[in-house]
C-alpha positions as CSV (number, residue, x, y, z in Angstrom):
1,M,6.4,13.3,-0.4
2,V,3.4,12.4,-2.5
3,A,0.4,10.8,-0.7
4,V,-2.4,9.2,-2.7
5,A,-5.7,8.2,-1.2
6,R,-9.4,8.1,-2.2
7,T,-10.5,10.7,0.4
8,V,-9.2,14.2,1.1
9,G,-9.8,13.8,4.9
10,G,-7.2,11.1,5.4
11,L,-4.7,13.0,3.3
12,E,-5.2,16.2,5.2
13,E,-4.7,14.4,8.5
14,L,-1.4,12.9,7.2
15,D,-0.3,16.4,6.0
16,D,-1.1,17.8,9.4
17,R,0.9,15.1,11.2
18,V,3.9,15.6,8.9
19,K,3.9,19.4,9.5
20,A,3.6,18.8,13.2
21,L,6.8,16.8,13.2
22,G,8.6,19.9,12.0
23,L,11.4,17.9,10.4
24,P,14.0,20.1,8.7
25,G,14.3,19.6,5.0
26,A,11.2,17.3,5.0
27,G,9.3,19.6,2.7
28,G,5.6,19.5,2.3
29,V,3.3,16.7,1.3
30,T,1.7,16.7,-2.1
31,L,-1.8,15.4,-1.6
32,A,-3.3,13.5,-4.5
33,P,-6.9,12.5,-3.8
34,M,-7.5,9.8,-6.5
35,D,-8.5,6.2,-6.9
36,V,-5.6,3.8,-7.6
37,T,-7.9,1.9,-9.9
38,N,-8.0,4.8,-12.3
39,E,-5.0,3.9,-14.5
40,D,-5.1,7.2,-16.4
41,A,-4.9,9.2,-13.2
42,M,-2.1,7.0,-11.9
43,R,-0.2,7.4,-15.3
44,H,-0.7,11.2,-15.0
45,L,0.6,11.2,-11.4
46,C,3.7,9.2,-12.3
47,R,4.4,11.5,-15.2
48,S,4.0,14.5,-12.9
49,I,6.4,13.0,-10.4
50,H,8.9,12.4,-13.2
51,D,8.5,15.9,-14.5
52,R,8.9,17.5,-11.1
53,W,11.6,15.3,-9.4
54,G,12.8,12.9,-12.1
55,R,12.5,10.0,-9.7
56,A,10.9,8.4,-6.7
57,D,13.1,7.2,-3.9
58,L,10.4,5.1,-2.2
59,W,7.0,3.7,-3.1
60,V,4.9,2.3,-0.2
61,H,2.0,0.4,-1.6
62,A,-0.6,0.2,1.1
63,A,-3.8,0.4,-1.1
64,I,-6.1,-2.5,-0.3
65,H,-9.8,-3.2,-0.5
66,V,-11.1,-5.1,2.4
67,P,-14.4,-6.8,1.5
68,P,-16.8,-8.0,4.3
69,L,-15.8,-11.3,5.7
70,A,-18.0,-14.0,4.2
71,P,-18.1,-17.7,3.6
72,A,-16.6,-18.6,0.2
73,G,-20.0,-19.7,-1.0
74,S,-21.5,-16.3,-0.2
75,V,-19.0,-13.9,-1.8
76,D,-20.8,-10.9,-3.3
77,G,-20.0,-10.2,-6.9
78,K,-19.5,-6.5,-6.4
79,D,-17.1,-7.1,-3.6
80,A,-15.2,-9.6,-5.7
81,A,-14.9,-7.2,-8.6
82,K,-13.7,-4.3,-6.3
83,S,-11.2,-6.6,-4.6
84,I,-9.8,-7.7,-7.9
85,A,-9.7,-4.1,-9.2
86,V,-7.9,-2.7,-6.1
87,N,-5.8,-5.5,-4.8
88,I,-4.7,-7.1,-8.1
89,A,-5.4,-5.0,-11.2
90,A,-4.2,-1.7,-9.7
91,T,-1.0,-3.3,-8.4
92,A,-0.3,-4.8,-11.8
93,A,-0.9,-1.5,-13.5
94,L,1.1,0.5,-10.9
95,I,4.3,-1.6,-11.0
96,P,5.3,-0.7,-14.6
97,L,4.3,2.9,-14.0
98,V,6.4,3.3,-10.8
99,E,9.4,1.1,-11.8
100,P,11.1,3.7,-14.0
101,L,10.8,6.3,-11.3
102,L,12.4,3.9,-8.7
103,L,15.1,2.9,-11.2
104,A,16.0,6.6,-11.7
105,A,16.7,6.9,-7.9
106,P,19.8,5.6,-6.2
107,G,18.5,2.7,-4.1
108,G,14.9,3.2,-5.2
109,T,12.7,1.0,-3.1
110,A,9.1,-0.3,-3.2
111,M,7.5,-1.7,0.0
112,F,4.4,-3.9,0.1
113,F,2.6,-5.3,3.2
114,D,1.7,-8.9,3.4
115,D,-1.2,-10.3,5.4
116,P,-1.0,-14.1,5.4
117,R,-4.6,-15.1,6.1
118,M,-4.7,-18.0,3.5
119,G,-7.0,-20.8,4.5
120,Q,-8.7,-18.9,7.4
121,K,-12.5,-19.2,7.3
122,F,-14.4,-16.2,6.0
123,F,-11.1,-14.5,4.6
124,G,-11.3,-16.3,1.2
125,L,-11.9,-13.3,-1.1
126,Y,-9.5,-10.9,0.9
127,A,-6.8,-13.6,1.2
128,A,-7.0,-14.6,-2.4
129,T,-6.7,-11.1,-3.8
130,K,-4.0,-10.1,-1.2
131,A,-2.0,-13.3,-2.1
132,A,-2.2,-12.3,-5.8
133,Q,-1.0,-8.8,-5.0
134,I,2.0,-10.2,-3.0
135,A,2.7,-12.7,-5.7
136,L,3.2,-9.8,-8.1
137,A,5.4,-8.1,-5.6
138,R,7.5,-11.2,-5.0
139,A,8.0,-11.8,-8.7
140,W,9.1,-8.1,-9.1
141,A,11.5,-8.5,-6.2
142,V,13.2,-11.5,-7.7
143,E,13.3,-10.0,-11.2
144,G,15.0,-6.8,-9.9
145,E,17.5,-8.5,-7.6
146,K,20.4,-7.5,-9.8
147,I,19.1,-4.5,-11.7
148,G,16.6,-3.0,-9.2
149,P,14.5,-1.6,-7.9
150,R,14.7,-3.1,-4.4
151,V,11.3,-4.5,-3.4
152,L,10.5,-5.2,0.3
153,I,7.6,-7.3,1.4
154,E,6.9,-7.0,5.1
155,T,4.3,-8.4,7.4
156,P,3.4,-5.7,9.9
157,A,2.8,-6.5,13.5
158,P,-0.9,-6.6,14.5
159,M,-1.9,-2.9,15.1
160,P,-5.2,-1.2,16.1
161,T,-6.1,-0.2,12.6
162,A,-9.5,0.3,11.0
163,T,-8.9,-2.8,8.8
164,R,-8.1,-5.0,11.8
165,A,-11.3,-3.7,13.5
166,R,-13.3,-4.8,10.5
167,F,-11.8,-8.3,10.8
168,F,-11.9,-8.6,14.6
169,P,-14.7,-6.4,16.0
170,G,-14.7,-6.2,19.7
171,E,-11.1,-7.4,20.0
172,D,-9.2,-6.2,23.0
173,R,-6.8,-3.7,21.3
174,A,-4.6,-3.2,24.4
175,G,-2.1,-5.9,23.4
176,L,-1.7,-4.7,19.8
177,T,1.5,-2.9,18.6
178,D,1.5,0.9,18.7
179,P,1.4,2.1,15.0
180,R,4.2,4.6,15.7
181,A,6.5,1.9,17.0
182,E,5.7,-0.3,14.0
183,A,6.2,2.6,11.6
184,A,9.6,3.2,13.1
185,R,10.5,-0.5,12.7
186,L,9.4,-0.5,9.1
187,I,11.2,2.8,8.3
188,G,14.4,1.2,9.7
189,L,14.1,-1.5,7.1
190,I,14.2,1.0,4.3
């Protein structure tokens, strides 16, 4: 397993959780602290995966920039640039880098997460860039129906995540789906 994130702390926490599961044959987690908007780093990572394993069985694309919620007329230029870089440009750059790795694996699969907030007030920048990301994934899914790779686009149940807390501060989180249960559901789809 290769895990990519901007910060080492989150990667180390993931590694600790995988080790705690003690799954036989699970192997270790290769931690890759890097920015998905750095195309040279992503190219190097994909080449390293090819050289080490020759394929990737699964790519879960969960990278997203969540700008502050704001009226459409008050969108900050820096937030817009970062949202476009992470949510659209990085996805567009990663698909052609990851596709050969997935095609080399029997049943190679990519998974994206949709968040349909189109038309909701204050979600304009996030919703626009997320919709563009999912449009790329949907096109890729249709293009690969006969030749692969398999591309799944799922809408996770509402969970008590940091992203959701930014969107809905003060929300009663008791009724939200347990992330472990949602992860099990999503794994079952793969």
